[in-house]
Each structure stands twice: as structure tokens, then as C-alpha cells.
C-alpha positions, 0 to 999 in steps of 0.5 A, a space after each residue: 767501811 764500818 757498819 753497825 747493825 745492833 746498837 745498845 742504849 743503856 739508859 737511866 731515865 734522866 735527861 742524860 738518857 734523852 740527850 743521847 737519843 738524837 745521836 742514837 736516831 742518827 746512827 740507827 738511820 745511817 746504818 739501818 740498825 736495830 736499837 736495844 734499850 737496857 735499864 739496870 736497877 740495883 740488886 739486893 747486894 746494894 743493901 748488904 750489911 743491913 740487918 733485914 730478913 733475907 726475903 724482903 727484897 723478893 717483894 720489894 724488888 718485884 715492885 721495883 722491877 714492875 715500876 722500872 718496866 713501866 718507866 721503860 714503856 713511858 720513856 719509849 712512848 714519850 721520847 722514841 716515836 718513829 724510832 722505837 727499839 727492837 727490844 727493851 729490857 730491865 735487868 737487876 744488877 750492876 750497870 757496867 756488868 749487865 750492860 756488857 753481858 747484855 751486849 754479848 748476849 744480843 751481839 751488840 756492835 755499838 754501845 751509845 751511852 751518856 757521860 753524866 759529867 760527874 766529877 766526884 771523888 768516887 768517880 776519880 777513884 773508880 771511874 764513871 759508868 760510861 768509862 767502865 762500859 767502855 773498858 769492859 765492852 767487846 765492842 765500840 762505845 760512843 760516849 756522848 757528853 750531853 
């Protein structure tokens, strides 16, 4: 029988993230697994092409990361009482890449993520974040459609 001991939940603080929680709780309890939460915020590469001083992101990014860390604490407090994560982290970068890197670093053996149900032209061309994680991950990915 397959077992999972380390489950990653990449979150974005939306209703889709909270919709995944009952599934994560079930898997945690079923396999007596540890939960890991990851929020990835955009980095300065998102602003390439804008004519700005090079050090502007250092101050702006620091404030954003502090806000994201506070949002992570609030998310856990509001939504995860009784099944708190073993570890919660905020990273800067591209969501798919950071999720896969984090999963490798923490030896994650299952990723549970939400499909936001977006069917934009961009998603049809490039694929969704959940699909990207599924393609790039070295472990199984459970995609929940909220």
C-alpha cells in the first residue's frame, strides 16, 4: 500500500486554498503525515522592463514578505486549528519552480493543490499552475477542483 508521510500544500490565501484543507486533513489523518505549507510570492523578475532603480525591490520586497508571513500565520490560525502544519514557509519566485524545489528539499511525497478552474487563453497556451506542478514534480500531485 502507498503511504505518504510528508504532504505539501502550496497555498495562495484564496478560497481555493481553504477548499483544499478538508482533503489535506483527511490525508494527514489517514497516513499520519506531516503537513507543509508554502506560499510563493512574485519576485522582482515580474517587474522586468520597468525603468526603476535596482534597489527598489529590496525595500518593497521585504515589506511584502513580512505581509505574506503574517498572512500565513493568520491563515493557519483561522483555518487549521487541530491540524497545524509541521512547517510553513514563504518564498519569493515562480510558483511552480519554488513548489518543486521545496518538495525536493523537504522530501515531500505528496502535493495537494487546488485547480482554480481558470480557463483563460493564457492557461490554454501555458497551462495552469496546478498542471505545471504536476508535470514538474517528482512526487504524486493531487489536484482538487474546489
